[in-house]
Every structure is written in C-alpha cells, then in structure tokens.
N, C-alpha and C positions, 0 to 999 in steps of 0.2 A: 504493497499498499504506497511503502514511503518512499523506495526505491526507484519510483518509476518517475517521478519527477527529479533527479540526482544526473545531470548528463555530465560533469565537470565539476571544477570548484568555482566559486567565485572570487574578484581579485580580492587581494586582500586589504581590509581598512590598514589607515594610519596606526603603526604601532603593531601591528596586528604579524606573529611571529618572535617577535621583539623577546624583550628580557619577561621571564615566568612571571605572573603577577602575582604568586607567591612568595617572590623575591621581596617584595615592596613592603617597608615596612606599618607604612602610615595601612596599604589594606589589608593587612595580617590582624594587627590592630582592629581596624575595623568588623573581618570577619571572626576573631575570636569574640568577638561582642555581641556580633550574629549570633553566633552561633551558641552562647549560653543564652541570651534572651530566647531562641528557640526549643531548647533545650528546656528551660524552664518554664514558656510558654506548653509546650510537651507535654513535663509532666506533672503540670499540678491536677488535671482531672483522673494520671493513674493514682496521684497519691491519697486522693480523696478515695478513690476505689480500695485503697487496702486500706483507709482509716473506716469503711463499709464492714471491712472483712476481719477487723480487728473490732465490732461494732461501739467505736466511739463516732460512730453518724449512723445514723437508720437510710435506708435509701430515698426517700423525701426529703427530707438534708442534706444526700447529695443532689437531687434533683435542685431543690432551691439553691445553691452554692453553683451549679454550674450554668445555671439558668441566669444568675445575678453578675455570674464571671463575663458571658457572653453580651448581656447586655450592655456591661460594661464597657466593651471591645466597641461594639458597634459602635455605640456612643462616639466612644471616641478618636474614631480612625476619620471622621470628617473633620474634627477639630484640629488631631493631628497634622493631618495634610497644611490645615490652609496654614499653625503656626509652625510648620516647617517652612513653607514660601514665607511668611512672613519674617522670621527671624531666623538668625544660624539653625539649621540642620541640627550639629555639634550639640546644641543647648537641648531640644527637642528631646533629645535620645539621652542625654545627660537626667531631665528633670522625667522625662516620662517613665526612667529606669532606678530610679530615686522614690517614684512613689510607688512601681511596683514591687519593691524593696520592702520598703517602711509595712508595706499593706500585710508582709509576712507573717513576721510577729502578730500582729492584731487577728491576724482567721486563726493562727495556733493557738494564741490567745480564747480566741470564741468558739473554737471548733467542740462541740460537743456539748459545753456550756450555755454558748450567748448565742442562738440561729440568728439575732440581728445585727452582731457585734461581726459575726464571722459571713454574712451574707453582702453587709457592707464592705467589708477589708474585702470580698473577690470579687463583690464590684471594684473597688479602686487599683485591683491587680488586672481585670480586665480590660481596664481604663488604660493604665501602664502597657500595659502590652499591644493595646490598638492603636496608640497615640505614637510607638517609637516604630512603625512596620514601616509607612510612609514614609517617616525620617529615615527609617535606613536604605529606602532605594535610592532616596533620593543623594543621598550622602555617597553611597558609591558612586555614582554617576560625576561628584566631585573628584574623589580618591583616582578614581582607575579611567585613561583614557582610552577611550571609543572603544581603539582598535584591541583591547582587551579586556572589552567590561563582558563579553559572551564568555572568556574563561574566571572571570571575576565571579558574573552571578553561578557558571556551574559549579565552584569551587564552594560557594554559600549551601547550595541545595541537596550539594553531596552532603557536606556536613550535617543538612540539618537529615536527610536521610539515615547516614550512620546513628546516628544519637537518637532515632525514630528506634532502627532492627538492637543496637546493644542496649538503650534505654531499661524498656522492662526485666532483665536482669538486672542491670546493675540496681535497679530500685527494690527490690525482692531482696538482695546481700545487704542493702545497706538498712532496708528493713527487721533484717535479723539483729544489729548490733543499735537501732537507732529508734525510739517511739515517731508514729507519726508525726507530731508534732516536731518533734527534730528534721524529720525532712522538707518539712515547711521551711525550719531558717535555713537550708541550707538551698531551696530555690530563691532565698532572699537574697543568699550570700552569690548567687549566679547573674539575680537583676544587678547586683552589687557592678559584679564583674562589663555586664552590660552597659551597666550607666556609667562606668570610669574608664575603660579600657580604650574606646575609639577617640582616632585624633580627629583634628578641625581639616574638613578639608577645602577646595581653592574657595568656598565661596563661604566667609565667616561671618559676613554684614547681612543685617536684613533685606532681603530680597525686594519687598514691595512699595515703592517709593511716596505712595499715599493711602500707606494702612489706615493711617488716622480718619480715616475722610470715607474710606469704605466699609459698609459692613462684615461681620460676620458670614452671614447669608451671602451678600455681594460677592465676596473673595472665594466662597465655595462655588457660586454660579458661576466664576469665572474660568475655574477650574473647570467644570462640564461644559463651557462652552469653547474652552479650549480641544477638552477630547473629541465633540462634535465634527472638530475640524479634520481629524483623522477618522477620515470611513474603514480605515481598516481596523481601528482600536474600537469601533465602535459595534461593528461584526464579530470580531475575534472575541471580545466581551460578551457578545448576547451567543457566540457556540459555547466558551466558556462555561456562563450562567446557566444555559439547559443543560449541559452535560451534568453539572454537580447538583444540578437539582433532579436529575433523572437517573441517570447512570451511579451517581456518588449513596442516594440517599438508598437507593434500591436493591443495590449491594451490603447496604452498610445495615438492612434490614433483613433482607432476602438470605443472606448469604449462613451465619447463624442457622436460621430455621432450615435452609435445604440440609447444611451439612448433619445436623441431627438427625432432621425425618427421613430422607436419602437414603443417606452413607453411614446414618448410625454411630456417630463417633463424631467429636469436638476435632479431629486431627487434618479435617481436610478445609476446617477455617482455620487451624494454624499456616498450616503450607502453605495457602490461597494465600494471605496479609503477609508471609514472611515472601512471596514469590514475588506480590506487588511490589514490594521494598526492596528487593533483588533487582526487579526492572527496573524500578527508578533511580535505582545505582547505577546500572548500569548504563542508561542514559543519561544522566550527569557525565560520565566518565565523557560518553559518547560525543556527547554536544559541544565537549571543553574545548578540542579547538576543526569542528565540523562546521566546511560553509556550504552548505548547496547552493547553486543557483538562485531557486527558490524558497529562498528560506519560509515565506508566510506559510506558501501552500504545503510544504514537507510537515512545519509545523502544525497547522489543520487536519493534514490528514492521520498527523502522530495520535491529534486528541480525538478524533474518530475513533482510534484502537480502542480508546475505553469504551466502548459498547460490546467488545471482546467478551468482558468480563459480566454485565448480567445476559447475553446471550447463550454466555455456558453455563448458566443456573437454569436454563428453560427443559432443556431436554434431557435424559436421565445418562449422560454422557460419565464414561471414565471419569473418576478423581484427576487424575494425570491431566486432560483437557479443562478442566477447573482451575486447576494449579497454571497450565500453559498461557489461559489466558489473563489470567488477574496478572501475571508478569507482563503481557504483551499492553496489559493500561496501563501498570506502572511506567515501562518504556515509555509511552505513547506521552504519557502527561510530564514525565519530563520534557521529552524532545518540543513537546510546545512551548512550559512554563520559561525556559531557556533562551530561548530564539524572544518570547514574546516581554518578557521583565526588557532583554537589551535593547529593543527595538522601541521600548517605552523611553528608556533611557535614551534613547538614540534621538525621538523624533521630537516627543516634545518641549516645550519651550522647558529654557531653566529653570523661572521664575516661577512657571506653574507646573513643575512636574510632581512635588510633592502632593499638591490636590486632584492631576490627577491619577498616582497612582493611590491614592486614598477612596477614589473612584473604584477603583480595579476593586483592591480587598475590599471595601464596601459590597460589592454586588458580588462577590462569588462567593466569600465567609457569611453574607444576609442569608443567602438563598439556602446553605446548605442545611441549618437549623430547621428556616421551613419546610426543604423537601420532606427531612426524614420524619415529619410530625405528619405529613399529607399521605407518605406511601404506604403508609402502619393501613389508614381508612382503608385506600385505594386497594388494597389484597385484601383486606378482609371481603370488600363490595364486588370485589373482579375476578380475584382468584391470584394466583402468585405467577404462574405464567403467564397470561394475558399480561399483568402489568409487568413482568421483567424485559417478555419482548416488545412492548411499547416506549420503555426506557431504550431498550438498544436499538431498535428504530432511532430513534430523536438523536443520539449521541450518533449516530454514522450523517445522519442527514442537517442535522446542525448548521455543523463545519465548513460541510460542503457547501452548502446555501451561503455559508461568510467568505469560503474559495470565491464566491462568485463576486465580490467588491472587487472593483480593478484594483486595484493598489493594494489587497493583500496579499496578493501574489509575492512582494518585497517585506509585508510590515512597512511601510511605507509610502508617501506620495509625490518624492520625488521622480519617481517615471514618469509620471503620470506631470508633474511640471516640468519635463523635460521636455517632451511631447507638448504640450502646450505652450511652449516655446519657437519648439519648430514651427508647428505650426503657423505662430503668429509672426513667425519670421518670414 
C-alpha cells in the first residue's frame, strides 16, 4: 500500500544528511525533557490502575480521576498553544511542567482520602500535560533546523514507544518496593525534569506583537485561520480524526472482548498490543531518514493501514493474523505521525505554530474519549462484526479522501504556489 508511491528519493532539504540530531546538545536536552513528560503522562493511568488493585481506589474513583485529568488536558491544550505563541515557548514548558510536578504530591495526599483534592490535582496534572504539548512541538522547530526535523520527530516518537513498551514492567517492579503514593511522587520528579531540562530555542521573545489588543479567543481564532490556509492540514486532520474516532475506539473496546470470547485467552490481547508497539517502533526507525517522493500520499496510505486492525477482528481468523494486523497498524501510525509533525513545523507560520499544533492535539485527543464512549452502545445495538467492519471502512476511505486534496501529495502548498506562479508568468 505504501511502496506504490515511491519511485526514488526526494531532494535533500538543507541540513539533511549532516550531523545527526542526536549529537546536538540543545536537542538532546529537549528530547530528554519531552521523553520525561511523555513517560509521566503515559504512566499516570497505569499507576492509578495499580491503586485500584491495591484497594486504595475504587473503580468509580479511578473513573473520576481519569475524567478530571482528561478535562484538564483538553482545556489546557488551546491555552498552551496561545501562550506558546504569545510568550517564549521555553517558559510555557517550564511553568506547565512545574504545575504538573506540584500536583503530584497533592494527588498522592488525596488518593483514597479526599476525592475532591485528588480530582483537583488530577485536573491540574492534565492541564500541565496539555499545555506543554504544543509548546514542545513548536520548540522543536526552534531548536532543530528544517533538514533534521524529521529525524528529530522520529527520535521523539521512538522514545515514546520505548517507554510505552518498557514502562509496565518497570512500574510493576517499582510497585514491589514503593507504595502507589511513592510512584506518584516519582511522576512528579519526572515532571521536574521535563520542566527544567530543555533549553531555549532561537525564539526566546514573545511572538505576538499586539497581544495586548487581541483577546485570547481572537488569538486562538488566528491559529484556526492559519490552519485553514493549508488545505492539506485540514484534510489530513480530518482523516486522522476519523481513524481515531472509529478504528482506535473500536479496537480499544473490541479487542479485549474478541480475545476473551473468540480465542479464550488474554494472550491475543497482550500479543496484539505488543505487536502494535513493535510496529510503531519499526516505523519510527524507518521514517527517521526515509524521504519518499510523495511524503503526504505515503503518510496517508500508511494511516489507512490502521484499518487492518479492526478488519482482523471481524472474522474468526488465526491469532497470528490479528497480531500481524496490529503490527501493520502500529507501523502505519508512525509513518504518518512523523512526516505530519514535520510538515506542520515546516509549513505553518512560526508565530502561529503552537496554536495550530494545539488545534491538532485538541481534535485528535479530544475525539478519542468520545469515540470510546459511543462505540460500546453501537456494538450493543448493531453487533461487534458490523461495527468493526464499518470502522475499518472509515479507516480506509478517510485517508484516501484526504489524498484527493491537491496539496496533500507533499503535505505542502509550495508546489501549487509554484504552478500558480508559472501560470501567471
């Protein structure tokens, strides 16, 4: 599906093929900070799940805390985008990380004792997580030159996948010697690393000259208008949202059920999730230096590969087919993510980059819980097979539709602008 678009290599961007980005001290500091924030973000639900196993929390308490964290995250993402374009991105990373770090001991203190305190601390933690995401994304564009950004984004996503793969075992080992409250304090320490370690990029000054005369909503609206200036971005974000809303949600709900009811074991669930992570790791490694001629089409074709996951659950196939399908889905999501992030950093006006990135995160992350909430009633009403088949069809068709947008070929409007210039000449 992917290789049909590749007939050679695109010309190297300035800086491509030079010194590895991993030898750049400024990027290494940023990478370590982003990795620490990613590990802390991912680990919190797992640690709270351990609290349920230890009977410190009830299942209802867990749902309340996760909902509070998600609400804080979604509320803070657009705020972080505006602030990261208004002020120095490094400052936004610092204060959002410090907020999440300060909330960790409060969450530990309220766990099992004060639901109100724990929920408020979880909301602040989520706000810190949400505010730092667009700032990190924009700071990467400041720290790394254009020719090495794809490599930088691949290194970042590779770190996220490694922590996802190794994190559960590490958390279980630490839980053997630490109480859940100690693990939460450890997450606070990770947020301190995320806040303090990254350095400043090239732009340490405020970016919006007239921030005093423009409302917060007006500044965010400027980011929305900037996003709409790039048809490939609107189309790609729509495709990503459709895949997350259907494919991600359906597999999250259906895979445990299919593993238990059809195969009589949780082994298929564990193997499929491990295969997904392994595929994502392979994708991050491959895309670090891969430069196809049509990067946008290639990325969208890879995103369509996510449809293999729900499709594999429709029919009573051998477990190996399900595991392979999840590996394809993991591979495809990273072959999409890295060129997507790189294109956003390249194409979007620097002074609006954080706001456009926040819109990206807001739509993609915001639809995930909505899809999870709606997919279970849909399965109950229509059955698992029809819902999974419909979700697979959406996963295939949404990226294909996005690819019809002229600027989607390269995730860039430059080719169209050049053509217009030639026609006018």
